[in-house]
PAKOLSE-714972 format. One record per residue: x, y, z of N, C-alpha, C in turn. Coordinates in Angstrom, 2 decimals, always signed. Atoms other than C-alpha are relative to their C-alpha. Layout:
% residues N
+---------+---------+---------+---------+---------+---------+---------+---------+---------+
:    n.xx :    n.yy :    n.zz :   ca.xx :   ca.yy :   ca.zz :    c.xx :    c.yy :    c.zz :
+---------+---------+---------+---------+---------+---------+---------+---------+---------+
:       X :       Y :       Z :       X :       Y :       Z :       X :       Y :       Z :
...
+---------+---------+---------+---------+---------+---------+---------+---------+---------+
//
This chain:
% residues 71
+---------+---------+---------+---------+---------+---------+---------+---------+---------+
:    n.xx :    n.yy :    n.zz :   ca.xx :   ca.yy :   ca.zz :    c.xx :    c.yy :    c.zz :
+---------+---------+---------+---------+---------+---------+---------+---------+---------+
:   +0.22 :   -0.06 :   +1.53 :  +77.31 :  -12.48 :   -5.06 :   -0.42 :   -1.07 :   -0.49 :
:   +0.52 :   +1.04 :   +0.55 :  +75.06 :  -14.07 :   -6.84 :   -0.06 :   +0.40 :   -1.27 :
:   +0.03 :   -0.70 :   +1.23 :  +75.83 :  -13.91 :  -10.30 :   -0.85 :   -1.03 :   -1.08 :
:   +1.39 :   +0.60 :   +1.02 :  +72.97 :  -15.24 :  -13.29 :   +0.88 :   +0.01 :   -0.90 :
:   -0.09 :   +0.63 :   +1.17 :  +74.01 :  -17.35 :  -15.72 :   -0.81 :   -0.06 :   -1.07 :
:   +0.94 :   +0.02 :   +0.76 :  +72.52 :  -17.01 :  -18.90 :   -0.67 :   -1.20 :   -0.61 :
:   +0.32 :   +1.66 :   +0.03 :  +70.61 :  -20.55 :  -20.02 :   +0.24 :   +0.04 :   -1.29 :
:   -0.29 :   +0.68 :   +1.49 :  +71.75 :  -22.25 :  -23.14 :   -0.35 :   -1.19 :   +0.04 :
:   +0.89 :   +1.27 :   +0.17 :  +70.43 :  -25.30 :  -24.65 :   +0.79 :   -1.12 :   +0.13 :
:   -0.32 :   +1.44 :   -0.81 :  +73.11 :  -27.64 :  -23.00 :   -0.20 :   -0.26 :   +1.17 :
:   +0.30 :   +0.20 :   -1.58 :  +71.90 :  -26.83 :  -19.38 :   -1.20 :   -1.02 :   -0.55 :
:   +1.49 :   +0.89 :   +0.12 :  +68.37 :  -28.63 :  -20.79 :   +0.46 :   -1.33 :   -0.14 :
:   -0.12 :   +1.35 :   +0.22 :  +68.33 :  -32.50 :  -20.93 :   -1.17 :   -0.55 :   -1.02 :
:   +0.39 :   +0.65 :   +1.38 :  +66.03 :  -32.57 :  -23.51 :   +0.14 :   +0.28 :   -1.15 :
:   -1.03 :   -0.42 :   +0.91 :  +67.97 :  -30.80 :  -26.02 :   +1.23 :   -0.98 :   -0.54 :
:   -0.82 :   +0.60 :   +0.02 :  +70.43 :  -33.55 :  -25.52 :   -0.71 :   -1.52 :   -0.34 :
:   +0.68 :   +1.15 :   +0.71 :  +69.86 :  -36.54 :  -27.89 :   +0.98 :   -1.28 :   -0.14 :
:   -1.36 :   +1.00 :   +0.25 :  +71.88 :  -40.07 :  -27.92 :   +0.30 :   -0.23 :   -1.57 :
:   -0.41 :   -0.47 :   +0.89 :  +73.76 :  -40.10 :  -30.79 :   +0.73 :   +1.42 :   -1.08 :
:   +0.07 :   -1.41 :   -0.01 :  +74.06 :  -36.30 :  -31.32 :   +1.84 :   +0.08 :   +0.03 :
:   -1.59 :   -0.49 :   -0.32 :  +77.83 :  -35.01 :  -31.55 :   +0.02 :   +1.36 :   +0.78 :
:   -0.24 :   -0.84 :   -0.42 :  +78.62 :  -33.11 :  -28.93 :   +1.66 :   +0.64 :   +0.77 :
:   -1.05 :   -0.09 :   -0.72 :  +81.35 :  -30.88 :  -27.40 :   +0.23 :   -0.02 :   +2.31 :
:   +0.67 :   +0.07 :   -1.75 :  +81.88 :  -31.83 :  -23.33 :   +1.40 :   +0.85 :   +0.59 :
:   -1.85 :   -0.54 :   -0.99 :  +85.04 :  -30.40 :  -20.52 :   -0.59 :   -1.43 :   +1.02 :
:   +0.20 :   +1.33 :   -0.68 :  +85.56 :  -33.53 :  -18.97 :   +0.73 :   +0.21 :   +1.62 :
:   -0.66 :   -0.44 :   -1.27 :  +86.47 :  -33.26 :  -14.94 :   +1.44 :   +0.46 :   -0.05 :
:   -1.61 :   -0.35 :   -0.27 :  +90.70 :  -33.48 :  -15.48 :   +0.22 :   +1.49 :   -0.86 :
:   -0.45 :   -1.37 :   +0.88 :  +89.97 :  -30.10 :  -18.32 :   -1.10 :   +0.72 :   +0.92 :
:   +0.66 :   -0.97 :   -0.17 :  +87.52 :  -28.14 :  -15.86 :   +1.11 :   +1.26 :   +0.46 :
:   -0.67 :   -1.05 :   +0.04 :  +90.30 :  -25.71 :  -14.96 :   +0.78 :   +0.77 :   -0.99 :
:   -0.90 :   -0.66 :   +1.74 :  +91.73 :  -25.12 :  -18.51 :   -1.33 :   +0.30 :   -1.04 :
:   +1.25 :   -0.06 :   +0.86 :  +87.95 :  -25.49 :  -20.11 :   +0.64 :   -0.68 :   -1.48 :
:   +0.02 :   +0.87 :   +1.15 :  +89.23 :  -27.74 :  -22.75 :   -0.92 :   -0.87 :   -0.46 :
:   +1.03 :   +0.93 :   +0.64 :  +86.91 :  -29.46 :  -24.85 :   +0.43 :   -0.98 :   -0.45 :
:   -0.13 :   +1.28 :   +0.75 :  +86.54 :  -33.05 :  -26.10 :   -1.34 :   +0.03 :   -0.94 :
:   +1.00 :   +0.35 :   +0.69 :  +84.09 :  -33.97 :  -28.87 :   -0.19 :   -1.15 :   -0.38 :
:   +0.45 :   +1.18 :   +0.11 :  +82.28 :  -37.04 :  -29.55 :   -1.50 :   -0.23 :   +0.06 :
:   +1.82 :   -0.05 :   +0.17 :  +78.71 :  -38.50 :  -30.09 :   -0.18 :   -0.75 :   +1.60 :
:   +0.39 :   +0.35 :   -1.94 :  +76.46 :  -39.00 :  -26.42 :   -0.52 :   -1.76 :   -0.51 :
:   +0.42 :   +1.30 :   -0.09 :  +76.14 :  -42.61 :  -25.97 :   -1.06 :   -0.14 :   +1.07 :
:   +1.20 :   -0.05 :   -0.94 :  +74.31 :  -42.08 :  -22.64 :   +0.08 :   +1.43 :   +1.12 :
:   +0.42 :   -1.09 :   -0.85 :  +72.69 :  -39.34 :  -20.79 :   -0.04 :   -0.53 :   +1.54 :
:   +0.15 :   +0.00 :   -1.50 :  +73.88 :  -39.19 :  -17.21 :   -0.68 :   +0.80 :   +0.92 :
:   +0.73 :   -1.18 :   -0.71 :  +72.02 :  -36.28 :  -15.68 :   -1.48 :   -0.17 :   -0.05 :
:   +1.10 :   +0.43 :   +0.04 :  +68.74 :  -37.35 :  -14.53 :   -0.84 :   +1.05 :   -0.04 :
:   +0.70 :   -1.24 :   +0.29 :  +67.35 :  -33.77 :  -14.18 :   -0.32 :   +0.52 :   -1.07 :
:   +0.38 :   -0.68 :   +1.34 :  +65.68 :  -31.51 :  -16.40 :   +1.06 :   +0.71 :   -0.80 :
:   -0.98 :   -0.72 :   +0.02 :  +68.15 :  -29.36 :  -15.99 :   +1.29 :   +0.45 :   +0.88 :
:   -1.44 :   -0.23 :   -0.74 :  +71.94 :  -28.08 :  -14.68 :   +0.43 :   +0.79 :   -0.54 :
:   -0.94 :   -1.79 :   +0.34 :  +73.52 :  -24.78 :  -14.55 :   +1.09 :   -0.44 :   -0.70 :
:   -1.36 :   +0.13 :   +0.30 :  +76.73 :  -26.38 :  -15.62 :   +0.12 :   -1.05 :   -0.80 :
:   +0.38 :   +0.94 :   +1.21 :  +75.57 :  -28.63 :  -18.51 :   -0.36 :   -1.40 :   +0.49 :
:   +0.36 :   +1.19 :   -0.54 :  +74.03 :  -31.92 :  -18.51 :   +1.43 :   -1.41 :   -0.29 :
:   -0.91 :   +1.02 :   -0.55 :  +76.53 :  -34.74 :  -17.60 :   -0.30 :   -1.27 :   -1.32 :
:   -0.14 :   +0.89 :   +0.78 :  +76.96 :  -37.28 :  -20.53 :   +1.17 :   -1.40 :   -0.02 :
:   -1.23 :   +0.64 :   +0.41 :  +79.18 :  -40.47 :  -21.55 :   -0.05 :   +0.04 :   -1.41 :
:   -0.46 :   -0.05 :   +1.61 :  +80.60 :  -40.73 :  -25.26 :   +0.22 :   -1.21 :   -0.45 :
:   +0.34 :   +1.42 :   -0.14 :  +80.59 :  -43.23 :  -26.99 :   +1.53 :   -0.65 :   -0.11 :
:   -1.47 :   +0.38 :   -0.29 :  +84.83 :  -43.25 :  -26.26 :   +0.07 :   -0.49 :   +1.73 :
:   +0.37 :   +0.25 :   -1.42 :  +83.24 :  -43.91 :  -22.70 :   +0.73 :   +0.99 :   +0.87 :
:   -0.19 :   -1.09 :   -0.24 :  +84.64 :  -40.29 :  -21.92 :   -1.27 :   +0.64 :   +0.92 :
:   +1.40 :   -0.64 :   -0.85 :  +82.52 :  -38.72 :  -18.83 :   +0.30 :   +1.45 :   -0.28 :
:   -0.18 :   -1.34 :   -0.26 :  +81.70 :  -34.84 :  -18.98 :   -1.38 :   +0.62 :   -0.09 :
:   +0.62 :   -1.03 :   -0.24 :  +79.62 :  -31.83 :  -18.82 :   -0.08 :   +0.62 :   -1.43 :
:   +0.16 :   -0.24 :   +1.20 :  +77.95 :  -30.86 :  -22.55 :   -0.12 :   +1.51 :   +0.16 :
:   -0.15 :   -1.45 :   +0.70 :  +79.45 :  -27.45 :  -23.69 :   -1.01 :   +0.59 :   -1.12 :
:   +0.35 :   -0.74 :   +1.59 :  +78.02 :  -26.76 :  -27.15 :   -0.52 :   -1.43 :   -0.53 :
:   +0.85 :   +1.11 :   +0.71 :  +75.60 :  -29.12 :  -28.81 :   +0.61 :   +0.46 :   -1.66 :
:   +0.01 :   +0.16 :   +1.28 :  +77.08 :  -29.62 :  -32.58 :   -0.68 :   -0.16 :   -1.04 :
:   +1.06 :   +0.25 :   +0.80 :  +74.37 :  -30.71 :  -34.74 :   -1.31 :   +0.43 :   +0.12 :
+---------+---------+---------+---------+---------+---------+---------+---------+---------+
//
């Protein structure tokens, strides 16, 4: 079964900027989907697109995939 996922802005590296406020899902929270909010310090995904969200490191040193761009 091949499910098509709608492409959203959080899947494109070009839409993520340093210092931008985002909601991410940490690895430990993937099952529950609990989100953590913070400012992007580093963009860790080198590809232009990622289907599960671009991986970033927040200014709090937490790492996860962007679920929503706040600003």
